[in-house]
C-alpha positions, 0 to 999 in steps of 0.5 A: 398654577399649584393649588395648594391645601387650604387656598381658595380662588381668590386670585390676588399679588402684591405686584397688582398695586402701583406705586411710586415712591409714596406718591400714590398716598396722595393721588385721587385714586387708590391704586392700591386696593387690592392689598387694602382687600386682602389686609382688611378681610385677614383682620376679620378672619375671613381669610390669611395671605395664605388663602389666595392665589397668585397669578403670573404676568401676561406677556406681550405674546399673550398680549398680542392675542387681543391686541395689534402688534402696532398698538402694543409697540405704541405703549412700549415704545421709549419715544414719549410722543408714541406713549401720549397715545395713551390718553389717560396716562399721557402725563406719565409719559413724560417720564422715563419708560422703566418707570411706565413700564414697571410701575404702571403697566407691570402691575396692569399685565398681572392683572390681566394674567389674574383674570385668565387665571380667575376664569380657569379657577371658576370653572374648577371651582365654581366661582372666583374673584380677582381683586383686580382686573375689570379694564372694559374701555380699552380694546385692539387699538386703542386704551381708554379709562386709565385701562392699557391692556383688555382683560375680559377679551383675553379671559373670554379668549381664553375660556372660548378656545380652551375650555369648551366653552361655547356661550359667555355672559357679561354681566356689567354694573359697573357705573361706566359703560362696558364699551371695550367688550361691546365693541369686540363681541358686537357681531359675536352670537357667542357672548351675550352683554347685560350692561347697567351703566349711568348714561351720563358719564364716561365714555357715553359711546354711542356705537358701542351700544349696539353691542349690548344685549341687555340694557339696563340705562340710569343717571346719578339720580337713582336711588338705592331701591331703585338701582337694585330694582334695574339689577334685579330686572335686567339680570333676570332678562339676560338670563331668560334670553341666555337661559344657559351660558356656560360661564359669567363674567361679572364686572363688580363696579364699586365706582357706583358707590356715592364717594366716587366721582368717576361714577357720579351716583349716590349708592350706599355701600349697604347697597352695592352688597346687597347687588353682588349677593343678588348676582351671585345667588341668581348666577350660582342657583342655576349652577353656573360658573361665575368669575368677578373682576373687580372692575372700576371703583377707585374712591379711597372706601371701595376697599372697604366695599369691596372687603364687606361684600366679600364677607357677606357672600362668605357668611352666606354660603355664596361662596366658601373660603378656606384657611390653610388646613382646609377646614371653611372660615366663618359662619356659612350661612343659608342664602334662603333665611333672608337678608343679613346685614353687616353693620359697622361693628364687624369692621369696628375694630380695624378702623385704622385700615377702613379709614383712607385719609392723610394718615393712611397705612401707618405712613410715618410720612404722610401723617400730615398734609405737609408730609404731602406737600413734600412728595408733591414737590418733588414729584414736580420738581421729576417732572420738570427735570424729565421735561427739560431734558426731553426738550433740550434733547429735541 
């Protein structure tokens, strides 16, 4: 990928977004958070659409490096029973294959490509952020946690195989355990995994815990201060035990915030912002390239948390986002001067973007619950028709 003047190592493509006839508007997970993060940061004048770098879609040849051919064939098969092997998307398996592939799996493949591209950019720039990826629940022969492809293993395979990288550290601060890579790299001394997670939520994978080198187990009752203390101690211990990794892959899950039902925690957005600041400061101050993947976090305000965090990292000078003229955007601060809070006033002008309810994104049809009901009825009708056709074809 060619990098133009004014572009920064932030990776995103509109092809990341999972959309289908407006149904995503009432779906409980925010499947378009990447677009909302870009929109919010653009309104805050942190970046423009020309700032980000667009990845290419991961091909089947790429995916076969980390996934078995049988697995890839099963999720491609038009046979609904084979597609039912994807446990979290079994209901979607009743839809025609071209919809499942084009509207669900294709965006995931673009995010896999984005993670690999972000890894290369981190080696060139010292840091990078992929506004997607972080699929940590799937591995070679199985899916998990709404993930069909293992972009983390793909990224590490690329790094360890092509760029003379000998040691990689994974720092996963999503609320959910990083069980996919833990299973994959359980006996691989080249990879060190530090994982802080809620042990009361999915996946509760006891076997995969054997692959964690530095563990920070917490529960849903942890306070903001206790959470940050665990993050600091876990990260410091990891950096002591693997003093100089060649690159760090940071899975910055926003499923820890209180609104996220999947994470079942009570962490504030400001605490998440401070968490990311701690990670970037400790890693970048050592001169270690850092790749940030979004990981878990699909509550309706997940994009607000991520946008605030990126804004804060820019404000502290921990990342440097340039405008199309090649000059840095925003105020580049000194991280040694102490914490600078982001107030609600910083994003008050963008309240329509921040508040993502029934009337989100200016969509006229979904300005009311009745409009959402229309979409739901259409969706149910389509599913019933597909099921009926499938049943009578048996």
